[in-house]
C-alpha positions in Angstrom: 0.1 0.0 0.0 2.8 2.3 0.8 4.3 1.7 -2.6 1.0 2.6 -4.4 0.7 5.7 -2.4 4.2 6.8 -3.2 3.7 6.3 -7.0 0.4 8.3 -6.8 2.2 11.0 -5.0 5.0 11.2 -7.7 2.4 11.4 -10.4 0.4 14.0 -8.6 3.6 16.0 -8.2 4.4 15.7 -11.9 1.0 17.0 -12.9 1.5 20.0 -10.6 5.0 20.7 -11.7 4.5 20.0 -15.5 5.0 23.6 -16.5 8.3 23.9 -14.7 9.6 20.6 -15.9 8.9 21.5 -19.4 10.4 25.1 -19.0 13.6 23.5 -17.6 13.8 20.2 -19.5 12.8 21.4 -23.1 15.6 23.9 -23.4 18.2 21.5 -22.4 16.8 18.9 -24.8 16.8 21.4 -27.6 20.4 22.5 -26.8 21.6 18.9 -26.7 20.1 18.3 -30.2 21.7 21.4 -31.5 25.1 20.4 -30.2 24.9 17.0 -31.5 23.9 17.9 -35.0 26.4 20.7 -35.2 29.4 18.4 -34.9 30.7 17.1 -38.2 31.0 13.2 -38.5 34.5 12.1 -38.1 36.1 9.3 -40.2 39.1 7.2 -39.4 41.2 5.4 -42.0 44.1 2.9 -41.3 46.9 1.5 -43.2 49.1 -1.5 -42.1 52.9 -1.7 -42.1 54.7 -5.0 -42.0 58.1 -4.8 -40.2 60.8 -7.3 -41.5 63.0 -7.9 -38.6 65.3 -10.4 -40.3 68.8 -9.1 -41.0 70.4 -9.5 -44.5 73.9 -10.5 -45.2 75.4 -8.0 -47.9 77.7 -10.8 -49.3 74.8 -13.4 -49.2 71.5 -11.8 -49.8 69.7 -15.1 -49.9 70.7 -16.1 -46.3 68.2 -14.4 -44.1 68.7 -14.5 -40.3 66.3 -13.5 -37.5 67.1 -12.5 -33.9 63.9 -13.2 -31.9 65.3 -11.4 -28.7 65.3 -8.0 -30.4 62.2 -8.4 -32.5 59.9 -6.6 -30.0 62.1 -3.8 -29.4 62.6 -3.3 -33.1 58.9 -3.2 -33.9 58.3 -0.8 -31.1 61.1 1.4 -32.3 59.5 1.5 -35.8 56.3 2.6 -34.1 58.2 5.7 -32.5 59.9 6.4 -35.9 56.4 6.8 -37.5 55.2 9.1 -34.7 58.3 11.2 -35.1 58.1 14.9 -35.9 60.3 14.4 -39.1 57.9 11.8 -40.7 54.9 13.8 -39.7 56.2 17.1 -40.9 57.1 15.6 -44.2 53.5 14.3 -44.5 52.2 17.6 -43.6 54.2 19.3 -46.4 53.5 16.7 -49.0 49.8 16.7 -48.0 49.7 20.5 -48.0 48.1 20.7 -44.7 49.5 24.0 -43.8 46.7 25.5 -45.8 44.1 23.1 -44.8 41.6 24.7 -42.3 40.9 21.4 -40.6 44.5 21.3 -39.2 45.6 24.9 -39.6 42.9 26.1 -37.1 42.2 25.0 -33.6 39.1 23.0 -34.0 37.4 23.9 -30.6 38.2 27.8 -31.1 37.2 27.6 -34.7 33.8 26.2 -33.8 33.2 28.8 -31.2 34.1 31.6 -33.5 32.0 30.2 -36.2 29.0 29.9 -34.0 29.5 33.5 -32.9 29.7 34.5 -36.5 33.4 35.5 -36.5 36.0 34.4 -39.0 39.0 32.5 -37.4 42.5 33.7 -38.4 44.7 31.1 -39.9 48.2 30.9 -38.2 51.1 32.4 -40.2 54.8 32.7 -39.9 57.0 30.3 -38.0 54.3 29.3 -35.6 52.1 27.7 -38.3 54.0 24.4 -38.8 54.2 23.8 -35.1 50.4 24.3 -34.7 49.6 22.2 -37.6 52.0 19.5 -36.4 50.2 19.6 -33.0 46.7 19.3 -34.6 48.1 16.5 -36.9 49.4 14.5 -34.0 46.0 14.6 -32.4 44.5 13.1 -35.6 47.2 10.3 -35.9 47.2 7.0 -34.1 50.0 4.7 -34.4 50.1 1.4 -32.6 51.4 -2.1 -33.0 48.7 -4.9 -33.7 49.0 -7.1 -30.5 52.4 -9.1 -30.6 52.5 -9.3 -34.5 54.9 -7.4 -36.6 52.1 -5.3 -38.0 51.9 -1.6 -37.4 48.6 0.2 -37.8 48.6 3.9 -39.0 45.3 5.5 -38.5 44.3 9.2 -39.4 41.0 10.8 -38.4 39.5 13.5 -40.4 36.2 15.2 -41.4 36.4 13.7 -44.8 36.7 10.0 -45.3 38.7 10.4 -48.6 41.2 12.8 -46.9 41.6 10.3 -43.9 42.4 7.5 -46.3 44.8 9.7 -48.2 46.7 11.1 -45.1 47.0 7.4 -43.7 48.6 6.2 -46.9 50.8 9.3 -47.1 52.1 8.9 -43.6 53.1 5.2 -44.5 54.6 6.2 -47.7 56.8 8.9 -46.1 57.9 6.4 -43.4 58.8 3.7 -46.0 60.6 6.2 -48.3 62.8 7.3 -45.4 63.6 3.7 -44.4 64.5 3.0 -47.9 66.7 6.0 -48.1 68.5 4.9 -44.8 69.2 1.3 -46.2 70.5 2.7 -49.5 72.8 5.0 -47.6 74.1 2.1 -45.5 74.6 0.0 -48.6 76.6 2.7 -50.3 78.8 3.0 -47.3 79.3 -0.7 -47.1 80.1 -0.8 -50.8 82.8 1.9 -50.3 84.3 -0.3 -47.4 84.4 -3.3 -49.7 86.0 -1.3 -52.5 88.9 -0.2 -50.2 89.4 -3.8 -49.0 89.4 -5.2 -52.6 92.0 -2.5 -53.6 94.2 -3.5 -50.7 93.9 -7.1 -51.4 94.8 -6.4 -55.1 97.9 -4.5 -54.0 98.9 -7.6 -51.9 98.3 -10.0 -54.9 100.4 -7.7 -57.0 103.2 -7.6 -54.5 103.2 -11.4 -54.1 103.4 -11.8 -58.0 106.5 -9.5 -58.1 108.0 -11.5 -55.3 107.5 -14.7 -57.2 108.9 -13.3 -60.4 112.1 -12.1 -58.5 112.4 -15.5 -56.8 112.2 -17.3 -60.1 114.6 -15.1 -61.9 117.1 -15.0 -59.1 117.1 -18.8 -58.5 117.0 -20.0 -62.2 120.6 -21.2 -61.8 119.7 -23.4 -58.9 116.9 -25.0 -60.8 119.3 -25.7 -63.7 121.9 -27.2 -61.4 119.2 -29.5 -59.9 120.5 -29.3 -56.3 117.8 -30.6 -54.1 118.9 -29.2 -50.8 119.5 -25.8 -52.5 116.1 -25.8 -53.9 114.4 -26.6 -50.7 116.3 -23.9 -49.0 115.2 -21.4 -51.6 111.7 -22.6 -51.4 111.7 -22.1 -47.6 113.1 -18.5 -48.2 110.4 -17.7 -50.7 107.8 -19.0 -48.3 109.1 -16.5 -45.7 109.0 -13.7 -48.2 105.5 -14.4 -49.2 104.4 -14.7 -45.5 106.0 -11.3 -44.7 104.4 -9.7 -47.7 101.0 -11.2 -46.8 101.4 -9.8 -43.3 102.3 -6.4 -44.5 99.3 -6.4 -46.9 97.0 -7.4 -44.1 98.2 -4.5 -42.1 97.6 -2.3 -45.1 93.9 -3.5 -45.1 93.4 -2.8 -41.6 95.0 0.8 -41.8 92.7 1.4 -44.9 89.6 0.4 -42.9 90.5 2.5 -39.9 
């Protein structure tokens, strides 16, 4: 009986205060609808990057080795590289986002100024790239997909096509920088190998000269046919060749250093 009385009391109170409830609740409801419909829909596009953690041997490209102990740190490091300012700034320049109102303006302040009927000023000068970079960082989400070697690069934008374009652009910039770094390392390794080949060629030429001098200086012993003298001469040539080889090896190490 008490529950029924309480329900009737609440219903009677609602009837008596219906006007007050409408005056307070209706403006709040209408304001909520205006806020919800004033916001532009947001779209998120993602692109995936596969990180190859296997190390390649320059002298044997087909022999691929993998170090499982450092794979996790390698993938996490690649995530940080994609999030770096260098990659994002190049994506901003290539995507011409410095003149894009979505990233060149502060979104919250821009909406307030637009609602008030005022035009928002676009940033200019040296401060513009920094502000655009900050806004672009808020729109970019880079994360590793679980424990896999996949990295997801997501970009959120007001336009679905723009979101997809920027996600692919960020991935492209990252891959291009990685390729440029690998090419630079390969060129450096090629120069080192070139120096080593030159040093080895010099050692070989010196050994050939020593062999020629040995043959010409001991031709009389070969004609005489003295076995003991030939063995002694052969031992001397072996020592000469060994000394030349050691000197050439030192030349290689000096060139490398």
